[in-house]
C-alpha positions in Angstrom: 42.1 169.7 16.6 43.4 170.7 20.0 40.5 169.4 22.2 42.3 166.0 22.4 45.3 167.6 24.2 43.5 170.3 26.4 41.6 167.3 27.7 44.7 166.0 29.5 44.8 169.4 31.5 41.0 169.9 32.0 40.0 166.4 32.8 41.7 166.6 36.1 38.7 168.1 37.5 36.2 165.8 36.1 34.5 162.9 38.1 35.3 159.6 37.5 32.7 157.0 36.4 32.2 154.3 39.0 33.4 150.7 37.8 31.3 147.8 38.1 31.8 145.9 41.6 31.3 142.1 40.7 32.1 141.5 37.0 30.8 138.5 35.2 33.3 137.1 32.6 32.2 137.8 29.0 32.7 135.1 26.4 34.6 136.9 23.7 33.4 135.1 20.5 33.8 137.0 17.2 34.4 140.8 16.9 35.7 143.2 14.3 36.5 146.4 16.1 38.4 147.2 19.3 37.7 150.4 20.8 40.0 151.8 23.6 38.2 154.2 25.9 40.6 156.7 27.9 38.8 156.9 30.7 39.0 160.1 33.2 42.6 161.5 33.8 44.0 160.2 37.2 40.8 158.1 37.8 42.1 154.7 36.4 38.9 153.9 34.6 40.1 153.2 31.1 38.3 150.3 29.4 38.0 148.1 26.3 34.9 147.9 24.2 34.3 145.4 21.2 32.2 145.5 18.5 30.9 143.0 16.2 29.4 143.8 12.5 26.4 141.7 13.6 25.7 145.1 16.1 27.0 143.2 19.2 28.8 145.2 21.8 30.9 144.1 24.8 32.0 146.7 27.0 34.7 146.8 29.9 35.9 143.4 28.5 39.3 143.7 30.4 37.9 144.2 33.9 35.4 141.4 33.4 37.9 139.0 32.3 40.4 139.8 34.5 38.8 139.4 38.0 37.6 143.0 38.3 41.0 144.2 37.9 41.0 147.9 36.3 42.9 148.2 33.2 44.6 151.6 34.2 44.7 155.3 33.7 44.1 156.5 30.1 44.2 153.8 27.5 46.1 155.5 24.7 46.9 153.2 21.9 47.6 149.5 20.9 48.9 147.2 18.3 48.1 143.5 17.5 51.0 141.2 17.0 51.3 137.4 17.2 47.9 136.8 18.9 48.5 139.5 21.3 47.1 142.8 22.1 49.8 145.3 23.4 47.7 148.1 24.8 49.5 151.3 25.9 48.2 152.7 29.4 49.8 156.4 29.4 49.3 157.4 32.9 49.7 154.1 34.4 53.4 153.9 32.9 52.9 150.5 31.3 51.9 148.3 28.5 49.2 145.8 29.2 49.4 142.7 27.1 46.3 140.6 26.4 45.5 137.3 24.7 43.5 138.8 21.8 40.9 135.7 21.9 40.0 136.0 25.4 41.3 139.3 26.5 42.8 138.0 29.5 46.1 139.6 30.6 49.4 137.4 29.9 51.7 140.1 31.2 52.8 143.7 31.0 55.8 145.9 30.0 56.8 148.1 33.1 59.6 150.4 33.7 58.1 153.1 31.4 57.2 156.9 32.1 54.4 158.2 30.3 54.4 155.9 27.0 52.1 157.0 24.1 52.6 154.7 21.1 54.2 151.4 20.4 55.7 150.5 16.9 57.3 147.2 15.8 60.7 147.7 14.0 61.7 144.2 13.5 61.3 140.4 15.0 60.0 141.0 18.7 61.6 144.5 19.0 59.6 147.6 19.1 60.0 151.4 20.1 57.7 153.1 22.6 57.4 156.9 22.4 57.0 158.9 25.4 55.4 162.1 26.8 58.0 162.8 29.5 60.8 160.6 29.6 62.7 162.3 26.7 63.8 159.1 25.3 62.3 156.3 23.3 62.3 152.8 25.0 63.4 149.9 23.0 61.3 146.8 24.1 61.0 143.1 23.6 57.6 142.0 22.8 58.2 138.4 23.7 60.1 139.0 27.0 58.2 142.1 27.8 61.7 143.5 28.9 63.0 146.9 28.1 66.0 146.4 26.4 67.4 150.1 26.3 66.4 153.6 25.7 67.2 156.1 22.8 67.5 159.7 23.9 65.1 162.3 22.2 65.3 165.3 24.4 61.5 165.8 24.3 58.1 164.6 23.7 57.6 161.8 21.1 54.5 160.7 19.7 53.3 158.6 16.7 55.9 156.5 14.7 56.0 154.9 11.2 58.6 152.3 9.9 59.8 152.4 6.3 62.7 150.4 5.0 64.4 150.0 8.3 63.9 153.8 9.4 61.6 154.6 12.0 60.0 158.4 11.4 59.1 159.6 14.9 57.4 162.8 15.6 59.3 164.7 17.9 56.5 167.0 19.3 58.7 169.7 21.5 61.4 170.5 18.6 58.9 170.8 15.7 60.8 168.1 14.1 60.5 164.4 12.7 63.4 162.4 13.7 64.6 159.5 11.8 66.2 156.7 13.4 68.0 153.6 11.9 66.1 150.8 13.6 69.2 148.1 13.2 71.5 150.2 15.2 69.0 152.4 17.0 70.9 155.7 16.0 69.7 158.8 14.9 70.1 159.5 11.1 68.6 162.7 10.8 66.2 165.6 12.1 63.6 167.0 9.6 61.9 170.5 10.6 58.0 170.6 10.1 55.5 173.0 11.3 54.7 173.4 15.1 53.7 170.2 17.1 54.1 167.2 14.5 51.7 164.6 16.1 50.5 161.9 13.6 52.3 160.1 11.1 51.7 157.4 8.2 53.0 156.4 5.1 51.4 155.9 1.7 51.5 153.4 -1.3 54.8 154.9 -2.5 56.5 154.8 0.9 56.4 158.4 1.4 55.8 159.6 4.8 53.0 161.9 5.7 53.0 163.9 9.1 50.1 166.1 10.5 51.2 169.1 12.6 48.8 170.6 15.2 50.0 174.2 14.9 50.3 174.1 18.8 48.1 176.4 20.8 48.1 179.2 18.4 51.6 179.1 17.7 51.9 178.4 14.1 49.7 177.3 10.8 48.5 173.6 11.1 49.9 171.6 8.3 50.3 168.1 6.6 53.8 167.6 5.3 55.1 164.9 3.0 58.5 163.6 3.6 60.5 161.6 0.7 61.5 158.3 2.6 64.6 158.0 0.7 66.1 161.5 0.5 64.6 162.4 3.9 63.6 165.9 2.5 60.2 167.5 2.4 58.3 167.3 -0.7 55.2 168.9 0.0 53.8 171.1 2.8 50.1 171.7 2.9 48.9 174.4 5.4 45.8 175.9 6.8 46.5 179.7 6.9 44.8 180.0 10.3 46.6 179.8 13.7 43.2 179.4 15.3 42.7 176.0 13.5 44.4 172.8 14.0 45.0 169.3 12.6 45.3 166.0 14.3 44.7 162.2 13.8 46.1 161.8 10.3 45.4 158.4 8.8 45.5 156.5 5.4 43.2 154.3 3.8 43.9 150.5 3.2 44.8 151.3 -0.6 47.3 153.9 0.8 46.4 156.7 -1.6 43.9 159.0 0.5 44.5 160.7 3.7 42.2 161.8 6.4 42.5 164.1 9.4 40.5 165.7 12.1 40.2 169.6 12.3 37.1 169.4 14.6 35.4 167.9 11.4 36.8 165.0 9.3 38.6 165.9 6.0 39.8 163.6 3.3 42.3 164.4 0.4 44.4 162.6 -2.1 48.2 161.8 -2.0 48.4 163.7 -5.1 46.7 166.9 -4.0 48.5 169.9 -3.9 46.2 171.6 -1.2 44.1 170.7 1.6 40.3 170.6 1.2 38.2 173.5 2.2 35.0 171.6 2.8 34.9 168.5 5.4 34.2 165.0 4.1 32.1 164.6 7.2 30.6 167.4 9.2 30.6 167.0 13.0 27.4 168.8 13.4 28.5 170.0 16.9 29.5 166.6 18.1 33.0 166.2 20.0 35.0 164.3 17.2 37.9 162.7 19.1 39.3 159.9 17.1 38.5 158.0 13.8 39.4 154.9 12.1 39.3 153.5 8.3 37.9 150.1 7.8 40.7 148.1 6.0 38.2 146.0 3.8 35.4 148.2 2.7 36.8 151.6 3.5 34.2 152.8 5.8 34.8 155.3 8.5 34.2 155.1 12.2 34.4 158.3 14.2 34.5 158.5 17.9 32.5 160.9 19.8 33.5 161.8 23.4 30.6 163.9 24.0 31.3 165.7 27.3 33.8 163.5 28.8 31.5 162.4 31.4 29.2 159.9 29.6 29.6 156.7 27.4 30.9 157.7 24.1 29.5 157.0 20.6 31.0 155.6 17.5 29.3 156.7 14.4 29.7 154.6 11.2 29.9 155.9 7.8 30.2 154.5 4.3 32.7 155.5 1.7 30.7 158.2 0.6 30.4 160.0 3.9 26.7 158.8 4.8 26.1 157.8 8.3 24.9 154.1 8.4 24.8 153.3 12.2 26.1 154.1 15.6 26.9 152.2 18.9 27.7 153.3 22.5 31.2 152.3 24.1 33.0 153.5 27.2 34.0 156.8 28.5 36.0 159.0 26.2 36.6 156.5 23.2 40.1 157.8 22.0 41.4 154.9 19.7 40.0 152.7 17.2 41.8 149.5 16.2 40.2 147.0 13.3 40.8 143.2 14.2 43.5 141.8 11.9 
């Protein structure tokens, strides 16, 4: 789905939503889902929403619990580690670090250019991909320092770790780059279809990557890579350059993959072709991101609507039936289930 990346360009002309002036601190009790709301590009109105399975929603949690300070410009992604949430704020050039219980800031990682995703690679060490820097940042999650950078010569996106090897989507080169995380050195470049963006691993430690196909530059595809031989095992394509694939994710059993291509599709790691019919139809909604519940396998799908009003998260059971929905912030772009 190309809309997620076209949004970066088109949203420049959109108006921002006005933040609340005197926020009252919100008591964070129990919650199950963290939703990062991107906010409008260059408006600095990203936010965090928390959802509890009891149905309770807390909005603008970061701002209200940090004396009204805005989270920043474009909340891109996050990880949870050692009681902290590391939220990547793309256009604010930082990673905001929060206490996962209170959502109060405990620091930030700065000195970044346009960070996208963060991948723990052992101990307190993590890799941070970047849109413009042409480098991966190697950071210390405890000291919050940038230790060094690794040259990549282009836009890097999602990453996954398998047996001390980091598989990194190198978007500009239409490749997956493999790094030895002990030495921080490049091991191999693996050719893919145009614009590899999203990546995950399955129960057999095989790596799967989705390629959008670019802006009508090639066939979108999902590609399986052998993590030992570093060879392409399987290439599943959509033979239509007007289509796109994004947001590839795997279930908790690591045997079924899901991806967005305007609608949500699902297939098994043993399948030899992509499904022809969607698992969940968009019904003219703007499916922007999704997440798979780690316990019961339900699906949460974010609807960005028109990028100007509060988004909606739709909930589905394991057979694709809608079972509920709730409102969140502006442009929900990342769904994280509490660990």
